[in-house]
C-alpha positions, 0 to 999 in steps of 0.5 A: 059193535053197537049191537054187542054193546048193551042198550043203555051203554049205547044211550049214553055213548049218543047222548055224550056225543050229541053234540058232534052228531047234531054237528056232522048233521048239519054239515051234511045238510048244508053240503047237500044244500050246496049240492042241490043249488049247484044243480038248479043253477046249471038248470035254469036259464034265466039270470033272475031265477039263477040269483034266486037258487044261488041265495036260497041254496048256498046262503043255507048250506054255508050257514048250516056249515057254520053252526056244524063246526061251531057244534064240532069247536064246541064240543072239544071244548065242552071235553076240555072244560071236563078235563079241568073240573077232573084236574079241579077234583084231583087238586082239591084247593079253594081255587079249584072250587072257584073254578068248579063253579065257573066250570059250570056255566052253559053251553058257549053257544047257548048264551043269550047273545049268541041266540041273538045273533043267530036268529038275525043271522036266520032272519038276513038269509031268510029275507035276502032269499025273499028279495031274491025270489021275489025282485021284479028284475035282476037289480031288485034281485041282487039285493038277495045275496048281499042280504045272506051274506051279511046274515052269513057274517053275523052268525060267524062272527057271532058263533066265533066270539063266544068260542074265543071267550070260552077258550080264553076262559078254559085257559085262565082256569087251566093256569088258576089250578096249575100255578101251585105246581109251577110254584114248586116246580121254581122253587125245586130249580132255584135249589138246584142252583144253590146246591150246585153253585153254593157261592157267587153272583149270578145273571141272565144272558143279556141281563143288567142285574146279578142275582143270588144263588137261590133267586126265584128270578132264576128259577123260571122254566126258560130261564138260563142263568150263568154264574158271574166270573171273579172280577167281572164288571159289577151289575145292578143287584136284584130287587128280589134277592137283594133286599136285605142289603139295600136295607142294611144300607 
C-alpha cells in the first residue's frame, strides 16, 4: 500500500503517527529487554548476579513500557484535541476562541514537571542498576531493586498525572463548546412539554416542588416530568418558574 502512495503522503503519514510509531518502538524494545533479562537470569547461578540482571533488564524494560503506553494515550488525547478544535471552528463562538487558545498548549508529556519526573525516574533506575551490580554482598545488592522500583513508580505517577490533567481539560473544553446546543435542547424540550400539556402544574418523581409547564427544571434530558392530578396535595412552588407569583404576594 505504501508503494502506491506518493512520497509526500507517506512522509505526512509518518509525521502524523510519529507518537504512535515511537510508542510501539518503545514497547517492543521494553519487551526485548525483559526477554533478555529473563534469559540472563536463567543462565547465571549466583544470586548477586541474578539481582543485577533483574534490576537492569526488568527496570529498563518496564520503564520503556510505561513510556510507550503513555505516548499511545497521549496520541489519542492529541486526536481528541484536534476534534475539539474542529468543533470550535464550526461553532465559531467567543467561548470557542478562548478554547482554541487553550488547545494550542504543548504536548502533555513535554511539560517541565513531567520531564523532571522522568529524569528523576531514569536516575533512580540507573542508581538501582549500579547498586545491584556493584554490591559486595546480597544485602547490599538488594538495595538496587528498591531504587529501580521507586523510579518506575515515579515515572508512572508523573505521566499519569499529566495525562489525567489533559483529559480533564479536554472534557471541560468540550462542555464549554457544547453548552449552547444543550441549552437549545432543554428549551426545545420545555416547549414540547408546554405544547402537549398547556395547563396545570408539573413535578418530578419523588420531588417536593411543583413547576410550570415550561420550567427549565423539567427540560433536562434525563428528567421525566409528570402532571399533578387535580386535587393532589399541593407541593412547594419552584423558585424558578413561580417567581412572579411570590413577588405579587
